[in-house]
Wavefront OBJ file of the C-alpha trace (Angstrom):
o trace
v 52.289 -55.605 -45.389
v 49.830 -56.121 -48.365
v 49.452 -53.799 -51.376
v 45.884 -52.539 -51.310
v 43.812 -50.186 -53.448
v 42.271 -47.268 -51.575
v 38.637 -48.589 -52.450
v 39.554 -51.964 -50.935
v 41.154 -50.301 -47.921
v 37.716 -48.601 -47.316
v 36.038 -52.033 -47.837
v 38.269 -53.716 -45.288
v 37.566 -51.036 -42.622
v 33.814 -51.507 -43.142
v 34.125 -55.279 -43.127
v 36.212 -55.327 -39.968
v 33.921 -52.948 -38.097
v 30.954 -54.865 -38.972
v 32.527 -58.195 -38.027
v 33.514 -56.471 -34.774
v 30.174 -54.699 -33.886
v 26.807 -55.999 -34.906
v 25.306 -52.516 -34.532
v 27.230 -51.259 -37.671
v 25.275 -51.408 -41.039
v 25.496 -49.879 -44.329
v 22.666 -48.167 -46.385
v 22.536 -46.296 -49.688
v 21.853 -46.652 -53.322
v 23.307 -49.926 -54.928
v 25.422 -50.733 -51.890
v 24.012 -54.228 -51.747
v 23.644 -56.485 -54.752
v 25.769 -54.198 -57.132
v 28.485 -53.584 -54.429
v 28.529 -49.768 -54.415
v 29.218 -47.381 -57.293
v 33.036 -47.790 -56.818
v 32.797 -51.349 -55.288
v 33.672 -50.119 -51.740
v 30.845 -52.527 -50.432
v 31.450 -55.403 -52.778
v 30.390 -58.763 -51.490
v 29.417 -57.511 -48.012
v 25.692 -58.151 -48.828
v 26.527 -61.853 -49.190
v 28.455 -61.942 -46.114
v 26.033 -59.839 -43.655
v 22.607 -59.988 -45.422
v 20.204 -57.393 -46.725
v 19.405 -56.054 -43.267
v 22.990 -54.908 -42.567
v 23.813 -53.970 -46.173
v 20.543 -52.126 -47.159
v 19.881 -51.162 -50.797
v 17.654 -47.992 -50.648
v 15.540 -46.146 -53.114
v 16.799 -42.940 -54.736
v 15.623 -40.794 -51.860
v 18.627 -39.288 -50.064
v 16.609 -37.333 -47.636
v 14.592 -40.311 -46.515
v 17.258 -42.850 -45.974
v 19.566 -40.083 -44.280
v 16.649 -39.629 -41.881
v 16.284 -43.403 -41.440
v 20.008 -43.461 -40.437
v 19.730 -40.550 -37.912
v 16.890 -42.162 -36.264
v 18.645 -45.584 -36.085
v 21.716 -43.932 -34.699
v 19.541 -42.365 -32.094
v 18.370 -45.935 -31.022
v 21.916 -47.270 -30.801
v 22.932 -48.418 -34.180
v 26.033 -47.288 -36.194
v 24.914 -46.646 -39.699
v 27.165 -45.872 -42.667
v 25.651 -43.972 -45.336
v 27.255 -44.281 -48.852
v 26.327 -41.384 -51.148
v 26.550 -42.736 -54.660
v 27.929 -39.287 -55.411
v 28.535 -36.627 -52.595
v 26.759 -34.071 -54.599
v 23.489 -36.018 -54.217
v 23.745 -35.597 -50.433
v 22.654 -32.004 -50.945
v 19.260 -33.446 -51.016
v 19.566 -34.483 -47.503
v 21.086 -31.323 -46.162
v 18.379 -30.722 -43.736
v 18.842 -34.079 -42.237
v 22.545 -33.901 -42.007
v 22.476 -30.205 -40.799
v 19.486 -29.886 -38.576
v 19.284 -33.476 -37.402
v 22.432 -35.234 -37.441
v 24.532 -32.362 -36.442
v 22.222 -30.782 -33.790
v 20.299 -33.576 -31.954
v 22.984 -34.494 -29.527
v 22.904 -30.966 -28.337
v 19.076 -30.212 -28.628
v 18.317 -33.499 -26.702
v 20.591 -32.380 -23.914
v 22.908 -35.174 -24.536
v 20.348 -37.815 -24.256
v 20.975 -39.070 -27.771
v 24.250 -39.709 -29.398
v 24.384 -39.752 -33.287
v 27.187 -42.267 -34.289
v 26.918 -42.164 -38.035
v 29.243 -41.879 -40.948
v 28.343 -40.325 -44.264
v 30.977 -41.291 -46.901
v 31.185 -41.488 -50.658
v 33.028 -40.042 -53.793
v 33.366 -36.381 -54.650
v 35.822 -33.901 -56.049
v 36.445 -33.134 -59.733
v 36.884 -36.330 -61.422
v 37.444 -36.744 -65.326
v 34.760 -35.112 -67.252
v 31.954 -35.975 -64.903
v 30.176 -32.694 -65.449
v 29.157 -29.911 -62.902
v 26.607 -31.768 -60.822
v 28.920 -34.719 -60.325
v 32.027 -32.536 -59.482
v 30.922 -31.160 -56.257
v 33.220 -30.367 -53.315
v 30.848 -30.268 -50.494
v 33.224 -29.753 -47.445
v 32.762 -25.923 -47.540
v 28.968 -26.418 -47.661
v 29.030 -28.247 -44.367
v 31.956 -26.595 -42.694
v 29.641 -24.138 -40.799
v 27.249 -26.702 -39.576
v 27.660 -27.444 -35.658
v 28.066 -30.894 -34.439
v 29.679 -32.412 -37.518
v 33.106 -33.828 -38.003
v 34.628 -33.538 -41.492
v 37.510 -35.802 -42.644
v 39.187 -36.078 -46.084
v 41.311 -39.219 -46.761
v 44.118 -39.206 -49.224
v 45.846 -42.505 -49.280
v 44.917 -46.089 -48.635
v 46.696 -46.118 -45.441
v 44.817 -43.042 -43.773
v 41.586 -44.040 -45.540
v 41.215 -47.433 -43.686
v 42.548 -46.004 -40.363
v 40.318 -42.958 -40.391
v 37.142 -44.774 -41.646
v 37.507 -47.227 -38.622
v 37.788 -44.329 -36.300
v 34.853 -42.506 -37.760
v 32.622 -45.605 -37.414
v 33.383 -46.024 -33.750
v 32.959 -42.247 -32.964
v 29.709 -41.277 -31.250
v 29.397 -38.130 -33.523
v 28.345 -37.772 -37.047
v 31.293 -37.673 -39.433
v 31.296 -36.660 -43.041
v 33.951 -38.778 -44.609
v 34.937 -37.298 -48.003
v 36.652 -39.556 -50.661
v 38.062 -38.347 -53.913
v 36.690 -40.053 -57.111
v 40.222 -40.088 -58.649
v 42.044 -41.755 -55.639
v 40.186 -45.000 -55.431
v 42.822 -46.814 -57.406
v 45.634 -45.561 -55.491
v 47.920 -48.500 -54.103
v 49.808 -48.721 -50.949
v 51.198 -51.433 -48.540
v 48.936 -51.615 -45.507
v 49.818 -53.376 -42.094
v 48.040 -56.749 -41.553
v 47.511 -55.814 -38.064
v 44.494 -53.506 -36.940
v 45.192 -49.743 -36.682
v 43.178 -46.617 -36.077
v 44.058 -43.093 -36.918
v 42.717 -39.990 -35.056
v 39.957 -38.008 -36.817
v 41.303 -34.549 -35.561
v 45.000 -34.765 -36.463
v 46.870 -33.511 -39.574
v 49.742 -35.485 -41.127
v 53.268 -34.046 -41.774
v 53.924 -35.533 -45.297
v 57.385 -33.710 -45.667
v 59.345 -31.809 -43.061
v 61.036 -28.602 -44.311
v 62.094 -25.146 -43.288
v 61.233 -22.774 -46.231
v 57.285 -22.676 -46.575
v 54.496 -24.379 -45.017
v 52.099 -25.937 -47.729
v 48.651 -27.018 -46.353
v 46.581 -29.407 -48.369
v 44.234 -32.235 -48.309
v 42.544 -34.975 -50.476
v 43.685 -35.187 -54.141
v 45.591 -31.934 -53.778
v 48.086 -33.744 -51.583
v 49.207 -35.688 -54.716
v 49.447 -32.608 -56.881
v 51.757 -31.131 -54.097
v 53.831 -34.213 -54.162
v 54.315 -33.880 -57.912
v 55.292 -30.286 -57.487
v 58.006 -31.340 -54.666
v 60.114 -32.938 -57.313
v 60.616 -29.639 -59.149
v 60.858 -27.447 -55.996
v 63.516 -29.969 -54.630
v 65.533 -29.560 -57.790
v 65.330 -25.752 -57.617
v 66.648 -25.817 -54.022
v 63.468 -25.272 -51.943
v 62.741 -27.046 -48.920
v 58.940 -26.910 -48.204
v 57.051 -28.508 -45.356
v 53.903 -30.167 -46.592
v 50.978 -30.864 -44.316
v 47.879 -33.011 -45.243
v 45.148 -31.458 -43.157
v 42.859 -34.643 -43.101
v 40.692 -33.086 -40.494
v 38.717 -30.299 -42.027
v 36.511 -29.857 -39.007
v 37.984 -29.339 -36.539
v 41.397 -28.009 -37.982
v 44.465 -29.185 -36.388
v 45.674 -25.706 -35.494
v 48.304 -27.103 -33.167
v 50.231 -28.884 -35.986
v 49.599 -25.954 -38.355
v 50.876 -23.613 -35.889
v 54.100 -25.456 -34.971
v 54.909 -25.423 -38.725
v 54.317 -21.797 -39.193
v 56.568 -20.859 -36.314
v 59.144 -22.714 -38.231
v 58.826 -21.558 -41.827
v 56.924 -18.257 -41.212
v 55.326 -18.695 -44.713
v 52.119 -20.529 -45.710
v 50.585 -21.504 -49.064
v 47.181 -23.444 -49.141
v 46.307 -25.637 -51.963
v 42.822 -26.870 -52.155
v 40.339 -28.277 -54.690
v 37.478 -26.402 -52.922
v 36.174 -23.270 -54.501
v 37.823 -20.018 -53.590
v 34.904 -18.276 -52.128
v 34.136 -19.404 -48.734
v 36.191 -22.475 -49.077
v 38.407 -24.510 -46.607
v 41.401 -22.106 -47.317
v 39.245 -19.044 -46.511
v 38.693 -20.397 -42.977
v 42.273 -21.443 -42.700
v 43.461 -17.932 -43.488
v 41.190 -16.421 -41.006
v 42.387 -18.742 -38.260
v 45.987 -18.360 -39.114
v 45.715 -14.561 -39.217
v 43.942 -14.487 -35.724
v 46.305 -16.989 -33.985
v 49.778 -16.598 -35.912
v 49.729 -13.292 -37.476
v 53.131 -12.160 -35.881
v 54.739 -15.330 -37.292
v 54.101 -14.516 -40.750
v 56.773 -13.063 -43.122
v 54.262 -12.782 -45.927
v 50.668 -12.902 -46.602
v 49.110 -16.495 -46.762
v 48.789 -17.459 -50.257
v 45.874 -19.574 -51.341
v 45.487 -21.834 -54.745
v 41.797 -22.871 -55.088
v 39.396 -23.895 -57.611
v 37.742 -21.445 -59.924
v 34.383 -20.116 -58.779
v 32.484 -21.785 -61.829
v 30.506 -24.827 -62.168
v 33.126 -27.643 -63.525
v 33.048 -27.774 -67.179
v 32.620 -31.143 -68.873
v 35.256 -30.329 -71.514
v 38.661 -31.895 -70.414
v 40.836 -29.007 -71.120
v 38.486 -26.488 -69.401
v 38.087 -28.675 -66.628
v 41.922 -28.948 -66.073
v 42.074 -25.256 -66.144
v 39.473 -24.950 -63.140
v 41.693 -26.731 -60.543
v 45.077 -26.336 -59.255
v 47.992 -28.067 -61.140
v 51.461 -28.878 -59.982
v 53.057 -26.219 -61.957
v 51.068 -23.527 -60.298
v 52.130 -24.785 -57.069
v 55.813 -24.467 -57.991
v 55.111 -20.821 -59.101
v 53.476 -20.028 -55.820
v 56.417 -21.353 -53.900
v 58.924 -19.250 -56.027
v 56.794 -16.306 -55.702
v 56.430 -16.698 -51.909
v 60.117 -17.291 -51.469
v 60.948 -14.075 -53.550
v 59.309 -11.997 -50.761
v 62.365 -11.856 -48.657
v 62.158 -10.077 -45.246
l 1 2 3 4 5 6 7 8 9 10 11 12 13 14 15 16 17 18 19 20 21 22 23 24 25 26 27 28 29 30 31 32 33 34 35 36 37 38 39 40 41 42 43 44 45 46 47 48 49 50 51 52 53 54 55 56 57 58 59 60 61 62 63 64 65 66 67 68 69 70 71 72 73 74 75 76 77 78 79 80 81 82 83 84 85 86 87 88 89 90 91 92 93 94 95 96 97 98 99 100 101 102 103 104 105 106 107 108 109 110 111 112 113 114 115 116 117 118 119 120 121 122 123 124 125 126 127 128 129 130 131 132 133 134 135 136 137 138 139 140 141 142 143 144 145 146 147 148 149 150 151 152 153 154 155 156 157 158 159 160 161 162 163 164 165 166 167 168 169 170 171 172 173 174 175 176 177 178 179 180 181 182 183 184 185 186 187 188 189 190 191 192 193 194 195 196 197 198 199 200 201 202 203 204 205 206 207 208 209 210 211 212 213 214 215 216 217 218 219 220 221 222 223 224 225 226 227 228 229 230 231 232 233 234 235 236 237 238 239 240 241 242 243 244 245 246 247 248 249 250 251 252 253 254 255 256 257 258 259 260 261 262 263 264 265 266 267 268 269 270 271 272 273 274 275 276 277 278 279 280 281 282 283 284 285 286 287 288 289 290 291 292 293 294 295 296 297 298 299 300 301 302 303 304 305 306 307 308 309 310 311 312 313 314 315 316 317 318 319 320 321 322 323 324 325 326 327
């Protein structure tokens, strides 16, 4: 086991897959000589050369289209978005082309590409650099959406995403890059469509993902002292949702709280609530409760920024409120 930072875990995944498969290449702004905005591609340029670690102009729509075309011809591109918010400039290429070409070509083309990069609310990055795009792309057919949350799952999920024959949006949180964790020295892969049970419990199911997993973990210390026994599930796969794991937990706890950094209106939690009510309504002893970000552009001011997203103390209050609703 070796202690590894999350950004280095991602780098290891890319390095190993590039060494294993010559069709894998990286492209994006500053991924080559500079090594990526968060050093995920550091030194890969020297190892694999400029044709496999390709520095692009500041033209997201263009280089995303280039990646789609290369995937159609049998290559496996990995796009790094310097900031995931910039990829809104490539929305048409991602949605109309990457997401739909396998279907509209009658299966004649596969689109094995990964679109990855930093997103989420950082520390005073401003509104345009604090985007949470998972809800933007959730409704697009043909895409898989994954959100990593630890160095271990970041590496295993990215390796699986690179090997997948479908387009995968791979969300990394800008504040998680320096997380440390001991990783196995032997190779491992993780499924793209499975949630992770972080903590088993009996009282209430807490569904979360990405950075909010760690806010929930902080809240657990207080909840356990108060005598609560929550079950915590990291969704990991945002499209498709692992309703099998979620349903098994609901049948046990009969209560659900969703904690997300996504905006409240039309967010991941909104889809989750609809799916839970459709499939497991009779199992619920209380309405599903969601804790989401405020529906406003993220303020630059640090104190205001903190108020826009869910904090651990709010999670504790939500569990107490939920458990007070005794049947």
